[in-house]
N, C-alpha and C positions, 0 to 999 in steps of 0.2 A: 447309572450313567455317571461317569467321572466329571467332577466339577473342574472347570478351567481355573488354573492359577492366575493370579494377577500379573499378567505379562504386559509390559508397556506397548508391545507390538500388536496386541490383540485389538481388532477394530471394535466399534460400537461401545465405546466407554460411556459411562454415565455423563449426562450433560455438564455437570459442574466440573468434571475432570477435563472434558474437551474445552470448556470455557477457560479453564486454567492454562491449558496448552496454548490456546489462541492468545491470551493475554501475555503469556510468557514470550511468545514470538514477537508481539508488538513491543514489549519492553526491551527485548534484545535488539530489535531494529532501532529503537530510540537511543539505546546506549551505543550502538556501533555505527550508525549511519547518520552523518551530518545532513545528508539530503532529506532523510525522513524527518529529522528535527526541524529543518527549514520548512518543509511542506506542512508540518503541523502548525508552525507559527503563522505561515501564510493562511492556512485554513481558518485559524482563529480570527485573523484580520478580516478575511472575507466574510465570515459569519457576523462579525461586528458591523461590517459595512451593510450587510443585508438587514440587520436590526435597525440601523440608522435610515437606510433607504426605504424600507418597508415595501418591497416589490410584491407583485402578485404571487400567489402560491406556486404557480408554474415555474417562476424563476427560482424560488426556494428549492423546488423539487429538482430542477435541472442542475442547480449549483451543488446541491448535496450529492447528487449522483456523480457529478464530475469530480468532486472532492474525494468521494469514496473510491472512484476508479483510479485516481492518481495514487492514493495511499495504498490501495490493493496492489497496483502495479509495482510500486516501490517495495512492498513486502515480498512479492514474487521475485523481483530482481535481487533483493537481498538473499532470499532463500537459495536462488539459483547460484549466485556468486559463492555462497558458503559451501554448497555441495560441490561445485566445480573446483574450488580451491582445495577442498579436502581430498577429492578423488584424483585431482591432477594438479598438484602444487607448482610444478614447473611451468614455465611459459611455453605456449604453443599457439600457432597461428589460428587453428580452428577453435581453440578455447577462447582466444581473444575475440573472435567473431561472435561466438555465442554470448559472451558477456557484453560486448558492444551492442548487439541486437537487443538484449534485454534492457540495457540502459536507454537505447533509442526508443523502445516502446514507452518507457516512462516519460521521455522527453515529448513524444507525440501527444500523450495524454495531457501533459502539463501545458503545452501550447494550445491544445483544444480548450482546456479549462480556462486559460487566460483569455482566449478569444471569446468564450462564453461570457466571462465576467465583463469584458469590454463592451460587448453587445448589450448586456444588462445596463451598464452605465449610460450608454447612448439612449436607451429606452426610458430612462427615468429623468 
């Protein structure tokens, strides 16, 4: 049986290679997206507030999930924007809608995360 050559498009790469790809994506978002950098800074502030407030574990869990959801949505938004810009660099109404909807998804999660944090503050 012929051995597969190391093709970057082949699925099921070893864990460390996949981890490297993921970290590379996060690094690219950090370098290219001011929103991502802002969200990371806010995340650090929220985590410091949690350390100071010492809420119940459920608040930690909900806050960490909210932070993860916001950052993941921003990464998906960034990926979508890069693919769209590469495949369709000229402006088009349908492309604008797709990009605006992705940005809107990030905004919805950010508002939900802020609401969660405000509720946490009211509970402590």
